[in-house]
Every structure is written in C-alpha cells, then in structure tokens.
N, C-alpha and C positions, 0 to 999 in steps of 0.2 A: 504494500500500500504506500503510495507516494502522497503524503499530505501536502496540501497547498498551504504553505506557511507564509504569513504576512507579519512583519515585525510590529505593525501597529495593532493588528487584530488578534494575534495568537492563532491557535488552531480553531477551526470551526467545530461546533458540537458534533456534526456528522463525522468529520475526520477523527475526532477524539474517540467516538464510539467505535469506529472501524478499527482504529489502532488498538483500542482496548480489547476488542474481539480477537485481533491478530496476536497481540503480545501477552494478553492476560493482565491480571492485577499486578501492581508494583509492590510485591511482597515476596518474602522468602518463605517457602513452604517447609515446615519442619515435620518430620515423621517421628512421632513419639515412639519410644521403644515399647515392646510388648511387656506385659506384666511378668510373664515367665522369664523373659530375658533380663529384666531388672532384678529379679530374685536370683537367677543363676549367676549374674554378674557379681553378686555378693560372695559366691563360693570360689572366686578367682582372685588369688592374691597370696602373699606369703603366709599370713596368719591362717587363713582357711586351709592352705596346702599343708601346713604343719598339723592342723587338727585332722585333716583327711588322712595323712600318713599315720598319725597316732591311731585313728579309727581302724585302718587296715591292719596295723600291727597288733592291736588288741584282738581283732577277729582272728588273725593267724595264731595268736597265743591261746585261742579257745575261750576267751572271756566273753561274758554276755552283758553284764551290767555296765561296764565302762564304755563299750562301743555304743550302747543305747544312749547313755548320757551324752557322749560326744556327738552322736548323730542328732540327738534332740537339740543340743546347743547350736550346731551348725544350721539346722532347719529354722530354729527360732531366730537366730541372728540374720539369716538370709531373708526371711519373711518380714521381720521388723524393718530391716534396711530398705526392702522394696516398698513397703507401705509408707515409710517416711519420705522416700524419694518421690513417690506418687503424690503425696500431700504437698511437698515443696513445689513440684511441677504445676499442680493445680493453683497454688498461690501465685506462682510466676505467670501463669496464663491469665489469671484474673487481673494482675497488675498490667500486663501487656494490653488487655482489652480496655482498661481504663485510661491508659496513656497513649491513645491513638494520636498519631501525628497528623496535623492538618497543613495544607499548603495554600498560599495565595497564588492563584493561577489566572492567567489571561486567556480567556476563551471568548470568541465572538466579539472581541473588542472591549470586554468588560472584565474587571478583576473580581474574582470571587474566591471564597474559601471552600476548598474541597478536601475530602480525606486523601491523604498522601497515597493511599493504595490505588486511587483512581487516576494517578498521573500516568501519562503515556509519553513515548519518545516524541520530542518536538514541542512539548508544553513549555510555555514561559512561566517561570515562577519567580517570586521576589522573596528574598530572605533578608531579615533585619537582624540587628545585634541580639544575640541570645536565642535565636530560632534554631531549631534542629533542621538540618538540611534534609528535605523530604525524599530525595532520590539521588542517583548519580547525575550530576549536573555539569554543564559547561558554563564557565564564567566568562 
C-alpha cells in the first residue's frame, strides 16, 4: 500500500485504515508461557538438581520416607513458584493495561489523540518534553 502523504494533512483516514489492515497494530505480541512450563521451569537449576540427585540416591538406597519428603518438597516448591509467577504476571498485565500510551497524530489535516497501538507507518506524531515516544519514529 502506497499512502498518499501530505506534510500539511498527514495520512488520510482511509490510508491509515488500509495501513492498519496491512501492518496490524503497533504493539509487540507476547506469548505467555504455559502453566506447566512455568512449574517445570522451577525444577531446572542447581538447587533443584541437587535435590533431584538426592531423591534418586535415596531411591537407589531403598529408602521410602526420605524420597517422598524430597519429592513433596520439590513439587510444593515448583507449584508455589509457578503460582507466584502467574500472580506477578497478572499484576504486570493489569499495570500495562492501565498505562496505555496515547499519541498526538495528524490525520486528515487535524491533530488528535489516538492510542499508540493504532499508529501506522507514515503517521505524523508530535512529542513534547516528558512524553513517551509512541513508536519507532523518524525525527
């Protein structure tokens, strides 16, 4: 799509909609890890490895109570860590939703405030002191 860009007018609304359909929203998509992966990640590291080796050694030695305690501790630690990570991610998502960035954009010859996720290549934006830059921009 070749947008007709006018320095005075900015993009037309039709051009902006076509570019939005072509390029998608101005945002980075994040793929959250699965719950199982978050829990299994807790079993990977020096301390869990040490406990896992102790678990295997206890089983080889024919003991029953100690391996059960170690396995229970590993499972409890992994599940608790996964739950805490999920709660922290939920809080971060809530903050991200509340802190949406807006941009002052020139379209059809008038400046207006739009969500930064609706910016498209070729948009004219204005940034003042203290503003967050809403996208990759050419100055």
